[in-house]
C-alpha positions as a Markdown table, in Angstrom:
| # | Residue | x | y | z |
|---|---|---|---|---|
| 1 | Met | 124.1 | 79.0 | 112.6 |
| 2 | Pro | 127.7 | 79.1 | 111.3 |
| 3 | Ile | 128.7 | 81.8 | 109.4 |
| 4 | Tyr | 132.0 | 81.4 | 107.9 |
| 5 | Glu | 134.3 | 83.9 | 106.0 |
| 6 | Tyr | 135.8 | 82.7 | 103.0 |
| 7 | His | 138.7 | 84.1 | 100.2 |
| 8 | Cys | 138.3 | 83.2 | 96.4 |
| 9 | Glu | 141.4 | 82.2 | 95.0 |
| 10 | Lys | 140.4 | 83.3 | 91.5 |
| 11 | Cys | 138.8 | 86.6 | 91.6 |
| 12 | Asp | 140.5 | 87.7 | 95.2 |
| 13 | Ala | 136.8 | 88.4 | 96.7 |
| 14 | Thr | 136.2 | 87.7 | 100.4 |
| 15 | Phe | 132.6 | 87.0 | 101.5 |
| 16 | Glu | 130.7 | 85.5 | 104.3 |
| 17 | Gln | 128.6 | 82.3 | 104.1 |
| 18 | Ile | 126.1 | 80.0 | 106.1 |
| 19 | Thr | 127.7 | 76.7 | 106.2 |
| 20 | Phe | 126.9 | 73.1 | 107.9 |
| 21 | Arg | 129.1 | 70.3 | 108.4 |
| 22 | Gly | 129.4 | 68.4 | 105.0 |
| 23 | Asp | 128.3 | 71.3 | 102.7 |
| 24 | Glu | 132.1 | 73.0 | 102.5 |
| 25 | Glu | 132.6 | 71.3 | 99.4 |
| 26 | Asp | 129.8 | 73.2 | 97.9 |
| 27 | Val | 131.0 | 76.8 | 98.7 |
| 28 | Cys | 131.6 | 78.8 | 95.7 |
| 29 | Cys | 132.3 | 82.4 | 95.1 |
| 30 | Pro | 129.4 | 84.7 | 94.9 |
| 31 | Thr | 131.3 | 87.1 | 92.4 |
| 32 | Cys | 132.7 | 84.6 | 90.0 |
| 33 | Gly | 131.2 | 81.3 | 90.9 |
| 34 | Gly | 134.9 | 80.0 | 91.1 |
| 35 | Lys | 135.0 | 76.7 | 93.8 |
| 36 | Glu | 138.8 | 77.5 | 94.4 |
| 37 | Val | 138.0 | 79.3 | 98.2 |
| 38 | Lys | 139.4 | 78.9 | 101.6 |
| 39 | Arg | 137.8 | 79.5 | 104.8 |
| 40 | Leu | 139.4 | 82.0 | 106.7 |
| 41 | Met | 140.1 | 82.3 | 110.3 |
| 42 | Ser | 137.6 | 84.9 | 112.1 |
| 43 | Ala | 137.4 | 86.2 | 115.6 |
| 44 | Ser | 134.4 | 85.3 | 117.2 |
| 45 | Arg | 132.1 | 87.3 | 119.6 |
| 46 | Phe | 129.5 | 86.1 | 121.7 |
| 47 | Met | 126.8 | 87.8 | 124.1 |
| 48 | Gly | 127.4 | 86.2 | 127.4 |
| 49 | Ala | 125.2 | 87.0 | 131.0 |
| 50 | Ser | 126.6 | 90.4 | 131.7 |
| 51 | Gly | 127.1 | 91.7 | 128.0 |
| 52 | Leu | 128.9 | 91.6 | 124.8 |
| 53 | Gly | 132.4 | 89.5 | 124.9 |
| 54 | Ser | 132.0 | 88.9 | 128.6 |
| 55 | Cys | 131.6 | 84.8 | 129.8 |
| 56 | Ala | 131.3 | 85.5 | 133.9 |
| 57 | Thr | 129.7 | 87.5 | 135.8 |
| 58 | Gly | 132.2 | 88.6 | 138.4 |
| 59 | Ser | 135.3 | 88.1 | 136.7 |
| 60 | Thr | 138.4 | 90.1 | 136.8 |
| 61 | Ser | 138.2 | 93.0 | 134.0 |
| 62 | Gly | 139.9 | 91.7 | 131.0 |
| 63 | Phe | 139.7 | 88.2 | 131.8 |
| 64 | Ser | 136.7 | 85.7 | 131.2 |
């Protein structure tokens, strides 16, 4: 499930919310109820076959 991070322009709160395609216009701030929110760029993490953040087994250290 996609969890996105948002920032409220009205009250300056930052929050996370599970949002599906088409539901983005329905996102409102849980602190003040404002609809003036912007989705933030977030770093993604994933679990690969050989552990957290890895993509391929046998890849050179620091690269995946």
